C-alpha positions in Angstrom: 45.3 50.1 28.7 41.8 51.0 30.0 41.7 52.6 33.3 38.9 50.4 34.7 39.4 47.9 37.6 38.0 44.4 37.2 37.9 42.5 40.5 38.7 38.8 40.5 35.6 37.9 42.4 33.4 39.8 40.0 35.0 38.1 36.9 34.7 34.7 38.6 31.0 35.2 39.3 30.3 36.5 35.8 32.1 33.6 34.3 30.4 31.1 36.3 26.9 32.5 35.7 27.5 32.5 32.0 28.8 28.9 32.0 26.2 27.5 34.3 23.3 29.1 32.4 24.8 28.1 29.0 25.0 31.6 28.0 28.6 31.1 27.0 30.6 28.0 26.1 34.2 27.4 27.2 35.3 28.4 23.8 33.6 31.8 24.3 35.2 32.2 27.6 38.6 31.5 26.1 38.2 34.4 23.7 37.1 36.8 26.6 40.2 35.6 28.6 42.4 36.5 25.7 40.9 39.9 25.5 41.5 40.6 29.1 45.0 39.3 28.9 45.6 41.6 26.0 44.2 44.6 28.0 46.5 43.5 30.9 43.6 42.9 33.4 45.5 40.0 35.1 43.4 39.9 38.3 40.2 39.5 36.2 42.1 36.7 34.2 42.8 34.9 37.4 39.1 35.0 38.3 38.1 33.6 34.9 40.7 30.8 35.0 39.5 29.9 38.6 35.8 29.8 37.4 36.7 27.6 34.3 38.5 25.1 36.5 35.7 25.0 39.1 33.2 24.7 36.2 35.0 21.8 34.6 35.2 19.9 38.1 31.3 20.6 38.4 30.5 19.0 35.1 32.3 15.7 35.5 31.5 13.3 38.4 33.0 9.9 38.3 33.9 10.4 34.6 30.3 11.0 33.6 29.5 14.4 32.1 26.7 16.2 33.6 26.2 18.9 30.9 28.3 18.8 27.8 31.8 17.9 26.6 34.7 19.6 28.0 37.2 21.2 25.7 
């Protein structure tokens, strides 16, 4: 395991920025999440999952999609 510390808030912000600016898709974020799980960076995983959930809430309003299809 790497000896770096990945803060939950930092991972949350990075994930939200990538999703909101369409730099990354939800599929991309899934692969990043699996990597951090493998490296046992569970606090970062928590931030990523929270960001994904918040992002999914933000792209659907009243059943209408604002940006693109949710996985």
